[in-house]
C-alpha positions as CSV (number, residue, x, y, z in Angstrom):
1,M,-3.3,-47.9,61.9
2,T,-5.9,-49.6,59.8
3,A,-6.9,-48.4,56.3
4,K,-10.1,-46.8,57.6
5,E,-8.2,-45.0,60.4
6,I,-5.8,-43.6,57.8
7,Y,-8.7,-42.5,55.7
8,L,-10.6,-40.9,58.6
9,E,-7.4,-39.1,59.7
10,G,-7.1,-37.7,56.2
11,V,-10.7,-36.5,56.3
12,M,-10.1,-34.8,59.7
13,R,-7.0,-33.1,58.4
14,L,-8.9,-31.7,55.4
15,K,-11.8,-30.5,57.5
16,E,-9.3,-28.7,59.8
17,N,-8.1,-26.8,56.8
18,N,-11.7,-25.9,55.7
19,I,-11.6,-28.1,52.6
20,E,-15.1,-28.5,51.3
21,N,-16.3,-32.1,50.6
22,A,-13.5,-33.5,52.7
23,E,-14.9,-37.0,52.7
24,F,-15.2,-37.0,49.0
25,D,-11.7,-35.6,48.4
26,A,-10.1,-38.1,50.9
27,A,-11.9,-41.0,49.3
28,Q,-10.8,-40.0,45.8
29,L,-7.2,-39.6,46.9
30,F,-7.4,-43.0,48.8
31,E,-8.6,-44.8,45.7
32,H,-6.1,-43.1,43.5
33,H,-3.2,-43.8,45.8
34,F,-4.0,-47.4,46.8
35,G,-5.9,-48.6,43.8
36,F,-9.2,-49.6,45.6
37,E,-12.1,-47.8,47.2
38,I,-12.2,-47.2,50.9
39,T,-15.7,-48.7,51.0
40,S,-14.3,-52.0,49.9
41,V,-11.9,-52.2,52.8
42,K,-12.8,-55.0,55.2
43,A,-9.6,-56.1,56.9
44,E,-8.9,-54.4,60.2
45,G,-5.2,-55.2,60.2
46,S,-2.3,-52.8,60.2
47,F,-2.0,-50.8,57.0
48,D,0.9,-48.9,55.5
49,D,0.3,-45.2,54.9
50,N,2.7,-45.4,51.9
51,G,2.7,-41.7,51.3
52,F,-1.0,-41.1,51.5
53,T,-0.6,-38.5,54.2
54,E,1.6,-36.5,51.8
55,L,-1.2,-36.3,49.3
56,I,-3.6,-35.2,52.1
57,E,-1.2,-32.5,53.2
58,R,-1.0,-31.1,49.7
59,R,-4.7,-31.0,49.4
60,A,-5.1,-29.5,52.8
61,G,-2.7,-26.7,51.6
62,G,-5.1,-25.9,48.8
63,Y,-3.5,-27.8,45.9
64,P,-6.3,-28.9,43.5
65,L,-7.7,-32.3,43.9
66,Q,-7.9,-32.7,40.1
67,Y,-4.1,-32.1,39.7
68,L,-3.4,-34.6,42.5
69,L,-5.5,-37.2,40.7
70,G,-4.1,-36.3,37.3
71,E,-7.4,-37.0,35.6
72,W,-10.9,-35.7,35.8
73,E,-14.2,-36.5,34.1
74,F,-16.0,-34.0,31.8
75,Y,-19.3,-34.8,30.1
76,G,-18.6,-38.5,30.7
77,I,-15.1,-38.3,29.1
78,P,-11.8,-38.9,31.0
79,V,-9.5,-35.9,30.8
80,K,-5.9,-35.7,31.8
81,V,-5.0,-32.6,33.8
82,G,-2.1,-31.1,35.7
83,E,-0.3,-27.8,36.3
84,G,-0.3,-25.6,33.2
85,V,-3.9,-26.5,32.0
86,L,-7.3,-25.3,33.2
87,I,-9.3,-27.8,35.2
88,P,-12.5,-28.9,33.4
89,R,-15.6,-27.7,35.4
90,Q,-19.2,-28.7,35.4
91,D,-20.1,-25.1,34.5
92,T,-18.6,-25.7,31.1
93,E,-20.8,-28.7,30.5
94,A,-23.6,-26.2,30.0
95,L,-21.8,-24.9,26.9
96,V,-21.6,-28.4,25.5
97,E,-25.3,-29.0,26.2
98,A,-26.4,-25.7,24.6
99,V,-24.3,-26.4,21.5
100,I,-25.7,-29.9,21.1
101,K,-29.3,-28.6,21.4
102,K,-29.0,-25.6,19.2
103,N,-26.7,-26.9,16.4
104,R,-28.4,-26.4,13.0
105,T,-26.0,-28.3,10.8
106,P,-25.7,-32.1,10.3
107,S,-22.1,-33.3,10.4
108,P,-20.7,-29.9,11.3
109,V,-17.2,-28.6,11.2
110,V,-16.3,-27.6,14.8
111,I,-13.5,-25.3,16.0
112,D,-12.8,-25.0,19.7
113,L,-10.7,-22.0,20.6
114,C,-8.6,-21.7,23.7
115,S,-9.0,-25.5,23.9
116,G,-6.8,-26.2,26.9
117,S,-7.2,-29.8,27.8
118,G,-9.5,-30.3,24.8
119,C,-12.5,-31.3,27.0
120,I,-15.1,-29.2,25.0
121,A,-13.7,-30.4,21.6
122,L,-13.7,-34.0,22.7
123,A,-17.2,-33.8,24.1
124,L,-18.6,-32.3,20.9
125,E,-16.7,-34.9,18.8
126,S,-18.6,-37.6,20.7
127,E,-22.0,-35.9,20.6
128,V,-22.6,-34.0,17.3
129,S,-21.2,-36.4,14.7
130,P,-18.9,-33.8,13.3
131,R,-17.1,-33.9,9.9
132,E,-14.0,-32.4,11.5
133,V,-13.0,-30.9,14.8
134,Y,-10.2,-28.5,15.3
135,A,-8.8,-27.7,18.8
136,V,-6.7,-24.5,18.9
137,E,-4.4,-23.9,21.8
138,K,-1.5,-21.4,22.4
139,S,0.1,-22.8,25.6
140,Q,2.7,-25.5,25.0
141,M,2.0,-26.9,28.5
142,A,-1.7,-27.2,27.9
143,G,-1.0,-28.5,24.4
144,E,0.8,-31.6,26.0
145,Y,-2.4,-32.4,27.8
146,L,-4.5,-31.8,24.7
147,K,-2.3,-34.4,22.9
148,K,-2.6,-36.9,25.8
149,N,-6.4,-36.5,25.8
150,K,-6.6,-37.0,22.1
151,A,-4.8,-40.3,22.5
152,L,-6.7,-41.3,25.7
153,N,-10.0,-40.9,23.9
154,N,-9.0,-42.4,20.5
155,S,-9.9,-39.0,19.0
156,K,-9.4,-37.7,15.5
157,L,-9.0,-34.1,16.7
158,N,-7.0,-31.7,14.5
159,I,-4.7,-30.0,17.0
160,V,-3.6,-26.5,16.0
161,M,-0.9,-25.0,18.2
162,G,-0.8,-21.3,18.2
163,D,-2.6,-18.0,19.2
164,C,-6.2,-18.2,18.0
165,L,-6.0,-14.5,17.2
166,D,-3.0,-14.9,15.0
167,E,-4.0,-14.1,11.4
168,K,-2.0,-17.1,10.1
169,I,-3.8,-19.4,12.5
170,I,-7.2,-18.1,11.5
171,A,-6.3,-18.4,7.8
172,S,-5.2,-22.1,8.3
173,L,-8.7,-23.0,9.7
174,P,-11.7,-23.9,7.5
175,K,-14.9,-22.1,7.8
176,A,-16.9,-23.7,10.6
177,D,-20.5,-24.5,11.5
178,I,-19.7,-24.4,15.3
179,I,-17.1,-22.3,17.0
180,T,-16.8,-22.7,20.7
181,C,-14.7,-21.0,23.3
182,N,-14.2,-20.9,27.0
183,P,-11.9,-17.9,27.1
184,P,-10.1,-16.3,30.0
185,Y,-12.8,-14.1,31.5
186,L,-11.9,-13.1,35.0
187,T,-11.6,-9.4,35.8
188,A,-8.7,-7.7,37.5
189,D,-10.8,-7.6,40.7
190,D,-11.6,-11.3,40.3
191,M,-7.8,-12.1,40.0
192,S,-7.2,-10.3,43.3
193,H,-9.7,-12.5,45.1
194,L,-9.0,-16.0,43.8
195,Q,-9.7,-19.1,45.8
196,K,-6.5,-20.9,46.9
197,E,-7.1,-23.8,44.5
198,V,-7.5,-21.5,41.5
199,T,-4.2,-19.8,42.1
200,Y,-2.5,-23.0,40.9
201,E,-4.1,-22.8,37.5
202,P,-2.5,-20.8,34.7
203,E,-3.1,-17.1,34.8
204,T,-3.2,-17.0,31.0
205,A,-6.3,-19.2,31.1
206,L,-8.0,-17.0,33.7
207,F,-7.4,-13.3,33.2
208,G,-9.6,-11.6,30.6
209,G,-8.5,-8.0,31.0
210,E,-9.6,-5.3,33.3
211,D,-13.3,-6.0,32.7
212,G,-12.9,-9.7,31.7
213,L,-14.3,-9.1,28.2
214,D,-11.1,-8.7,26.1
215,F,-11.2,-12.1,24.5
216,Y,-15.0,-11.9,23.7
217,R,-14.4,-8.7,21.8
218,D,-11.3,-9.9,20.0
219,I,-12.5,-13.4,19.1
220,T,-15.9,-12.2,17.9
221,R,-14.2,-9.6,15.7
222,A,-11.8,-12.2,14.3
223,Y,-14.2,-15.1,13.7
224,K,-17.6,-13.6,12.9
225,R,-16.8,-14.0,9.2
226,H,-15.4,-17.5,9.7
227,L,-18.8,-19.2,10.1
228,N,-20.8,-20.9,7.4
229,H,-24.5,-20.1,7.0
230,N,-26.4,-21.0,10.2
231,G,-23.0,-21.4,12.0
232,M,-22.9,-20.6,15.7
233,L,-20.4,-18.8,17.8
234,A,-20.8,-20.1,21.4
235,Y,-19.0,-18.9,24.6
236,E,-18.9,-19.8,28.2
237,V,-19.2,-16.6,30.2
238,G,-18.6,-15.5,33.7
239,F,-21.0,-14.6,36.4
240,K,-23.1,-11.6,35.3
241,Q,-21.2,-11.3,32.0
242,A,-24.0,-12.7,29.8
243,G,-25.6,-9.3,29.0
244,E,-22.4,-7.7,28.0
245,V,-21.2,-10.6,25.9
246,M,-24.6,-10.8,24.2
247,E,-24.2,-7.1,23.2
248,I,-20.8,-7.8,21.7
249,L,-22.3,-10.5,19.5
250,I,-25.3,-8.3,18.5
251,Q,-23.0,-5.4,17.7
252,A,-20.9,-7.8,15.6
253,G,-24.0,-8.5,13.5
254,L,-24.8,-12.0,14.7
255,E,-28.4,-13.2,14.8
256,D,-30.6,-15.0,17.3
257,V,-28.3,-14.1,20.2
258,R,-29.3,-15.9,23.3
259,A,-28.0,-16.7,26.8
260,Y,-28.5,-20.2,28.4
261,E,-28.3,-21.2,32.1
262,D,-26.2,-23.8,33.8
263,I,-27.5,-26.2,36.4
264,C,-27.3,-23.5,39.1
265,G,-29.5,-21.2,37.1
266,I,-26.6,-18.8,36.2
267,K,-26.5,-17.5,32.6
268,R,-23.4,-19.4,31.6
269,V,-23.5,-19.6,27.8
270,V,-24.0,-17.0,25.2
271,M,-24.5,-18.0,21.6
272,G,-25.2,-16.2,18.2
273,F,-25.6,-17.3,14.6
274,Y,-24.2,-16.3,11.3
275,T,-27.1,-16.1,8.7
276,E,-27.8,-14.5,5.4
277,K,-28.9,-11.4,7.4
278,T,-25.5,-11.4,9.0
279,H,-23.8,-11.6,5.6
280,V,-25.7,-8.5,4.4
281,K,-24.8,-6.5,7.6
282,L,-21.1,-7.4,7.3
283,Y,-20.6,-7.0,3.6
C-alpha cells in the first residue's frame, strides 16, 4: 500500500466507527506517527504501515485523540496530556479570554485551582504579565503533566501539590488578584451519559456532586477572603450552570458578578470581584 492508501484506509475505519472529524484525526495521527504531513506525500511507492493501524484502531475504539498524540494546543501553548489529566478544551479558552479582558490589576498575583495540566495558569502567565502564578493540583498523575508543561513552556509557575480546599494549602498561598478554576462540574446524570472519549479522563476531574455544584460552593466559601481589593474569582461552568454559580458568588458577597459566553454562545464563564463593599459584607 502507498502512504495515501494507508491514510485513507484509516479515515474509512474511523468513519465506520462514527468518529467525528475522521479525516482530521487520521491526518493528525499520521503526522504524529510518521513525522510528516499526509499532504506532503508525493511518492506512490510501497509504504510500511509501521504500527499506524494500531493507532487508528485505538482511536476507532474511542480512545481520545489528544492522549494518542500526547500533546495538545491550548491558547497557542503546547500542553502535554495523557491518562490521568483532563484534556484542555476550547471551551476553557473562554475563561482565559474573560480574565484577560476583565483583570483590574497590573502585574497580578494569579492562583489557578484544580490546575490539572496547567493550561489555564500557563496561558495567563503569558498574557497578563503576572507578578507570580500559583498552580494548585491534588492529583499526583496530573501533577506530573503539570511539571512537564512548566518545563516545556519555560515557565516560572509555582506548583503547589495538594487539595485546594485543605486549610494548610490555603494558608500557604498568598492573597491573589486573580483566582481561576475549572472545577469538576458534571452532575450524577451527566456521569451516566458520558461520551466514550470522556470515560478515559479522570473521574475526579469531572464529577462535581449530585448537582455538579459542590466545588463552586466549597471553593467560593474557602477563597472569597483570599482576594485582594478588586481581585476576581473566575470559574468555567457547565451548560446551564451559569445562573446557579452566579447566585453562589452573589450570596458569598462578591460584587459585579457576571457570566460570559464562549464561541458557541454558551454562558461558559462566571466571574465576581472582591471590593471594599465585599469587605464590609464579610466582616
